[in-house]
N, C-alpha and C positions, 0 to 999 in steps of 0.2 A: 473266326475260330476263338473260342473262349478258353482262357487259362485260369486256373485256380491259384490265387496268391494267398500265401499264409503270412499274416502279420502277427508278430509276437505281442503279448500284452505289454512288455517293456517298451517296444518300439512305438506302440500305439500311444501309451501314456506320454512318452517323450515328445512325440509329434504334437500331441494335444497341448502339452505345456508350452511349446514354442508358439503355437497358434494363439493361445490365450494371452501370452505375454505380448505378442505383437498387436493384438486387437485391443487389449486393455492395459496399456502401459501404466496407468495409475496404480494398479495393484502390483504390477511387476517391479516398478521402480521405487515406490514409496512405502511399501509395507513395513520394512525394517527401520527406515529412517524417514518418518513423515516430515512434510514441509507445509507450513501455513503461509499462504500468500495473503497479506492484509490489504492489498491494493489492486483491484481490477475493476473493469467497467463493462456493462452490457452495451452493445451497439457501438463500441469504441471505433471511431473513424469509419463507421459502416461495416465493421466486422459482424458476420452472422453469429447467431447463437450456437449453431453447430460448430463453427470454427473456434469460438471461444471455449466450448467444452473440450474439443480435441486439443486445443492449445494448452490448456491447464493440465490435462492428462499427460500430454507429451512431456511437459516440464517435470512431471512427477509430483504434482501438488496434491496434498491430501485434503486440504480445506482452503477455500477461497472466500474472502470477503468482497462482495460486490458493492462498490461505492456509487450511489446514485447521483444524478444531476438534480438540480432544483427545477421547479416549474419554469417554462419559458417566460421571460419577463423582458421589459424593454426600458428599464430605468438606468440610473447611473451605475448600479452595482453589477449589471451585466453588460456595461459599456453599450447601452442602447440595443441590447439583443445580440451583439457580436460575439459575446462569450457564453451564450446559452449552451446548455449541454456540456458544461465544463470546458468550453472552447474545443471540444473534440467529438461533437455529435453523440455524446453519451446519453443514455435514456435515464428515466427517473425512478422514483421509489417503487411505483407499481410494477415496472418491468423487472427490477432487481428482485423484488419480493416474489414474483411469480416464478422466476427462474430458480430461485433458491428453494421454493416449494416443490419444484419438479425434480430437483437433485439435492435433497436435504442432507445427504451424507457427505456431499462434496462442496456445497456452497451455502453461505449465509449472506445476509444483506445488511447494509447500513441504512441510515435515515438522514435526509438532507432537505434543505429548502433555501431559496434566496432569502437572506436574512431580513431585508427591509420590506418584504411582502407582509401585508396585514396578518395573514394566518400562518406565518412561518413557524412559530412555536407549536401551534396546533397540528400542522402537517407533520413536523418531525416527531411530535409526541405520539401520533397515530401509529407510526412504525416502531417506535420504542416499545409501545404496548404490545406490538406483535412479536417482539423479541429481538429487535436490532441491537447488536452489541457495540455500536459505535455511531457517532454523528460525524458525517463528512462524506466526501471531502469538501470542506468549506473553501471554495475557490471563487471569491467574489470581490468586487472593487469597493471595499468598505474599510474603515479604520478598524484595526484589530481590537481596539478598546471602545468601540462605539456602543451605544445603548442596545442596538439590535443584536450585536454579537454577544454582549453580556447577557442578554435574555437567553441565548442559546447555551452559554456557559452555565447559567443557573439551572437550566433544564437538564444538562449533563450531570450536574451535581445531584439533582433530585433522583435521577435514574441510575446513577453510578456507572456511567459509560464514558469512554474516552472521546475526545474531540480531535479529529485529524484535519490539519490546516495546511493549505498550499500557500507558501510564502514566495512572492515574486515582486520585486521592487517596482513601485509605482504602477502595479497592475492588479495584484490581488493581496488582500490583507495588509493594508498600509501601516507604516510605522513599526516595523519589526523591533526597533530599538526601544519601544515603549512596552513591549510584551512582558518583560519581567514583572511589571506592576500587576498584570493579569494573573500571572503565576502565583503571586503573593496574595492577591485578593481572593483567588479560588483554589486554595491549597488541596481541596478534596477532589478536584477535577484533574484527570490525567490528560495532558495535551500531547499530541504527536505532531512533530514538525516534518515538513516535506517540501520538496521542490527547490528551485534554483537559489533563491536568496538564503534559504535555510542552509543548504550545503556549501554555498560559497563562503559562508561565514564561519566555517570551521577554522579558517586561517586568520590568525591575529593580524596579519598584514593586508587583509582584504579591505581596502578603503574605498575603492570606486564601486559603488553598488550597482552601477549600470552594467558592469561585467557580470553576466549571469552564469557563465561557464568557464571560470578561471582554470588554467592548466599549469600553473606554476607550482613549485614545491610548497609544502604547507608548514607554517609555524604554528604550533598548537597554542590554544588560548584565545581563539576567536569567540565572538558572542555565542554562536551555537555550541561550541565546546564548553563554555562557561555555564550556559543554561542546563546542559546535560549534567554537569558536575554539581551545580549549586542547588538545583531544584528537584526534589524527589518526584514531582509530578510532571516532569518533562521527558519525553521520549522522542526517538528519531525513526523515521520511515526511510529505509534504504532504497526505495524504488525509483524508477525512472532514470533517464540519462544523467540527471544531476546526482543521484545517489551513487550510480556506478562510477561516474567521474570522480566523486569524492574519494574513491578508493584507488582508481587507476592512475590519477595524476601524481600520486606520491605513495607508493605501496609500503615503504618503510613507515611513514606516518600512519598509514591506514591500519597496519597491524597493531601498532600501539593504541590507536584510537578505538579500534574494535575491542581490544582487551580492556582498556580503561572503562569503556561504556558498555561492557558486555551484557549488563542487565537492563539496558535502556534502549537497545536497538532492535529493529524488527524488519524482517524481510518482506518486501513487496515487489511486484513486477511492474505494474503500470505500463505495460507495453501493448501495442495495438496490432502486432503482426499475427500471422496465422501459422507460422512455422513451429513455434514452441521449442526450438533448439537451433544451435548453430549461430553464425555471425549475424543473422538477420533478427535474432530474438534477444533483445536487451535483457529480458527477465531471466532467461537461462544463463546469460553471461554474468548477471549479478550473482546467481547461485554459485557459479564456478569461481567467481572472484572471492566470495565469502569463504568457500572451502579452501581456496589457495592461501588466503591471508590470515584466517583465524589461527590464533596462536596455539590452540589445542582443540581436540574433538569436543570437549565440553563447551568451549566458547562457540564453536560452529553450531552445535545443537541448540544453544540458547538463541542465537540469531535467527536460525531457520525455523524454529519450532517452539521451544519452551517459553520464551518471553511472550509471544503472541498468545499461546494457550492460556497463560496465566492472566495477562492483561485483559483479554476479551472473554475470559471464562468459557473457553470453548471445550 
């Protein structure tokens, strides 16, 4: 037996709105307050492209920068191949570029290469010419002031793009304490600091560099803090567990730190989960922590959107 059901126009539109919001959270969550994620990867720890897309939309990200790995290599800079794929099975320039071309409104791509490969500069330049707004992430076992790295800094200067570096004691980008000389030598290059050693050194009392994830209270004035204060071309990437820990380990310090460096800090996720929300997603937790600790809405919007929009000219 058939029945005739009458649905009002108002009820139909309301139901449609709920359906669209659940299927397309990107537009539902980020239309009024967009967020730029400066740090994500394709094929991260085996995550599929479909899961990456859903993850970013679930977090409410308006624009994502995909940071590629370098070409697989088996020299000292990749620890004889053990840290290929940025030590996380991430894919390279071609994959990031193709993904961004498929979703141009939501994604863009970086440019990267193993610094001591013969064609490193040529490979990076190829993708800069295609429109990459950043070089990185540079996560290789080389001296931060080596000839090979300085060739990349010179290229960044020529193309007016930032360089994003992963600092990890005795593992990636050696000799953090010597980096101020590079900031002085390349004042026109904007450098972005990221990862364990970068964030551990917000604390003036951090002396044991073997400790990558310190959980003690923070005394301001560490090397990272000073670099952000003293050099106009130094920025900080709040991504990954190290970035999140830099805030949660001492929230009182974090509020002050975010305020003092409100024009120099950038939101990134750098998480490999598929959830995009909740306790299993470090990227969404970082967003929540920024919103919790920012001293004003103005500061929050700088960290989540405005600084990245300006720095990367998005």
